[in-house]
Each structure stands twice: as structure tokens, then as C-alpha cells.
VMD Tcl script that draws the C-alpha trace (Angstrom):
set ca {
  {-21.41 64.06 -190.23}
  {-20.76 61.63 -193.07}
  {-17.35 60.93 -194.42}
  {-16.59 62.76 -197.71}
  {-16.42 60.64 -200.86}
  {-12.93 59.70 -201.97}
  {-11.59 60.02 -205.46}
  {-12.05 56.59 -207.14}
  {-8.25 56.24 -207.37}
  {-7.97 56.64 -203.58}
  {-10.76 54.21 -202.62}
  {-9.64 50.90 -201.22}
  {-12.08 48.65 -203.00}
  {-9.81 45.66 -203.61}
  {-8.97 43.09 -200.95}
  {-6.53 40.27 -200.45}
  {-7.34 37.29 -198.30}
  {-4.30 35.73 -196.67}
  {-4.13 32.79 -194.29}
  {-1.65 32.64 -191.41}
  {-0.76 30.10 -188.75}
  {-1.70 31.10 -185.22}
  {1.97 31.87 -184.52}
  {2.33 34.02 -187.62}
  {-0.82 35.92 -186.74}
  {0.40 36.50 -183.17}
  {3.73 37.79 -184.51}
  {1.91 40.10 -186.93}
  {-0.32 41.47 -184.15}
  {2.68 42.06 -181.88}
  {4.55 43.85 -184.65}
  {1.52 46.06 -185.33}
  {1.21 46.92 -181.63}
  {4.92 47.68 -181.45}
  {4.57 49.99 -184.44}
  {1.55 51.68 -182.86}
  {-0.58 50.76 -185.87}
  {-3.74 48.80 -186.49}
  {-3.23 45.28 -187.77}
  {-4.69 46.25 -191.16}
  {-2.50 49.35 -191.55}
  {0.60 47.40 -190.47}
  {-0.10 44.54 -192.90}
  {-0.76 47.00 -195.75}
  {2.49 48.86 -195.06}
  {4.47 45.61 -194.80}
  {3.00 44.21 -198.02}
  {3.72 47.44 -199.88}
  {7.31 47.41 -198.57}
  {6.90 50.60 -196.54}
  {8.79 49.00 -193.67}
  {6.76 49.89 -190.60}
  {8.99 50.49 -187.61}
  {8.28 49.97 -183.95}
  {7.53 53.14 -182.05}
  {9.57 53.69 -178.92}
  {7.79 52.21 -175.92}
  {7.22 55.57 -174.19}
  {5.44 56.86 -177.31}
  {3.19 53.78 -177.50}
  {2.30 53.93 -173.80}
  {1.61 57.65 -173.95}
  {-0.55 57.18 -177.04}
  {-2.56 54.45 -175.27}
  {-3.03 56.59 -172.15}
  {-4.10 59.62 -174.20}
  {-6.66 57.48 -176.02}
  {-8.09 55.97 -172.81}
  {-8.33 59.23 -170.84}
  {-9.75 61.19 -173.78}
  {-12.33 58.45 -174.35}
  {-13.49 58.70 -170.74}
  {-13.63 62.50 -171.02}
  {-15.71 62.33 -174.22}
  {-18.14 59.89 -172.61}
  {-18.44 62.08 -169.51}
  {-19.23 65.03 -171.80}
  {-21.94 62.95 -173.46}
  {-23.35 62.10 -170.03}
  {-23.30 65.77 -169.09}
  {-25.16 66.71 -172.28}
  {-27.71 63.93 -171.82}
  {-28.37 64.43 -168.10}
  {-27.55 68.09 -167.56}
  {-25.40 67.16 -164.55}
  {-22.33 69.42 -164.31}
  {-20.39 66.85 -162.27}
  {-19.86 64.78 -165.44}
  {-18.36 67.83 -167.14}
  {-16.07 68.47 -164.17}
  {-14.77 64.90 -164.34}
  {-14.35 65.20 -168.12}
  {-12.29 68.34 -167.61}
  {-10.14 66.69 -164.99}
  {-9.54 63.34 -166.72}
  {-9.19 64.58 -170.31}
  {-7.62 67.91 -169.44}
  {-5.77 68.48 -166.19}
  {-4.61 64.92 -165.48}
  {-3.74 64.19 -169.09}
  {-1.78 67.43 -169.47}
  {0.22 66.69 -166.33}
  {0.92 63.12 -167.49}
  {2.15 64.35 -170.86}
  {4.68 66.53 -169.03}
  {6.03 63.47 -167.18}
  {7.82 61.02 -169.49}
  {9.38 59.49 -166.36}
  {5.98 57.94 -165.56}
  {5.83 55.66 -168.61}
  {6.08 52.51 -166.51}
  {3.34 53.64 -164.18}
  {1.11 54.64 -167.07}
  {1.66 51.26 -168.72}
  {0.64 49.47 -165.53}
  {-2.62 51.43 -165.39}
  {-3.76 51.36 -169.04}
  {-5.78 48.15 -168.68}
  {-7.67 49.12 -165.49}
  {-8.40 52.57 -166.96}
  {-9.66 50.91 -170.14}
  {-11.98 48.65 -168.13}
  {-13.46 51.58 -166.22}
  {-13.64 53.54 -169.47}
  {-15.82 50.78 -170.92}
  {-18.25 51.18 -168.01}
  {-18.37 54.95 -168.59}
  {-18.90 54.32 -172.31}
  {-21.79 51.92 -171.54}
  {-23.42 54.52 -169.30}
  {-23.03 57.22 -171.99}
  {-24.47 54.89 -174.61}
  {-27.51 54.14 -172.43}
  {-27.94 57.86 -171.62}
  {-27.95 58.66 -175.33}
  {-30.92 56.27 -175.56}
  {-32.59 58.19 -172.69}
  {-31.79 55.52 -170.08}
  {-30.06 57.82 -167.63}
  {-27.82 56.61 -164.81}
  {-29.35 56.87 -161.37}
  {-27.47 58.54 -158.52}
  {-25.93 55.27 -157.34}
  {-24.62 54.38 -160.80}
  {-23.27 57.93 -161.27}
  {-21.49 57.79 -157.91}
  {-20.11 54.32 -158.73}
  {-18.71 55.60 -162.04}
  {-17.02 58.54 -160.34}
  {-15.61 56.25 -157.64}
  {-14.27 53.80 -160.22}
  {-12.61 56.54 -162.26}
  {-11.12 58.04 -159.11}
  {-9.83 54.61 -158.02}
  {-8.01 53.90 -161.30}
  {-6.65 57.42 -161.80}
  {-5.62 58.01 -158.17}
  {-2.11 56.49 -158.53}
  {-1.46 58.66 -161.59}
  {-2.89 61.71 -159.84}
  {-0.59 61.16 -156.86}
  {2.42 60.59 -159.10}
  {1.99 63.81 -161.04}
  {1.28 65.77 -157.85}
  {4.48 64.58 -156.17}
  {6.89 66.37 -158.49}
  {6.05 69.98 -159.09}
  {3.58 72.01 -157.09}
  {2.38 69.11 -154.98}
  {-1.09 70.63 -155.02}
  {-4.15 68.44 -155.19}
  {-6.25 69.75 -158.09}
  {-9.31 67.57 -157.51}
}
mol new
graphics top color blue
foreach p $ca { graphics top sphere $p radius 0.5 }
foreach p [lrange $ca 0 end-1] q [lrange $ca 1 end] { graphics top cylinder $p $q radius 0.2 }
display resetview
């Protein structure tokens, strides 16, 4: 579905080109990350004196984890739709539903989530690649499917164990 047209007064048609030193650019990127904003949105807010503020670290980490797990779930749903294999849908439900819900109830796991964002992102890229190929009718074979499931299980296992420890202690996978 296409994006609706904006009122001409709301369109961002003007641009400003600004040069920075490498150090200034690094500082700008770090400030944008700390604020939980894109570099462009942060720079726009700073230039327009809207004073972007850093989000608390737990909020930033949780936002990153939500993005990564939901991305994997969406790609698994695409794989399910393309291949008709229900196992992709089951993993999508677990990663983007059950696990994510349990993580959101556990603010005490911020440090653990932060330590696992990068590996989850890397595996998420592999799942995204497989979904992209499947959307072009280049379906994963059984070995690739099993490798994707194993990789997702490997990177989510520490989180799964952490959320299972406190509470019911039941293994939901």
C-alpha cells in the first residue's frame, strides 16, 4: 500500500547539507542512539531546538529487542506464507509473541537483553535473507530451514531460560 500524499506544507522538500569532522559525526550518532532516534530525526530536532533527550537505557534496550524479535517473527510469517510450512508460523508465534511478551514483563533482564541484541540481529538477517529469497520463489530446503531454526534457538535460548527461571518455570517451546 502506498503512502498517502502529504499536505504541501507538511512535505519535507528542502534539505541542508552540513559537514562534520569524524569526531563530531561520531558524537552525533551516539547522541541519536542514546535518544532512541534515527540520526536524521535527532539532527532535525537538535537544529530546530527541540532538545532531544536520551532515553533511559532500559527503554532503548527493550526497544531494540522488540524490533529484532518482531522482525524475525515477521520474516518467519513470510516464510510460512511462501512455503506453507506451519513450523515457520510456530516459530514466529514463539519469538514475536510468547518470548517477547515474557521479556517485556522482565525489566530486570535489560543487561542480558543488551548482550544478546547483536547475535539476534545477525540471525535475524539470515532469516530475512531466507524470507526474501522465498518471496522470489527460491524456497529454503530442509537443511536451510533446520539451520535457521537451530540458529534462532541458539541465540534466544539464554533469554528463554532467563524468563523461565522466575515465574512458572515451565518450558513453553
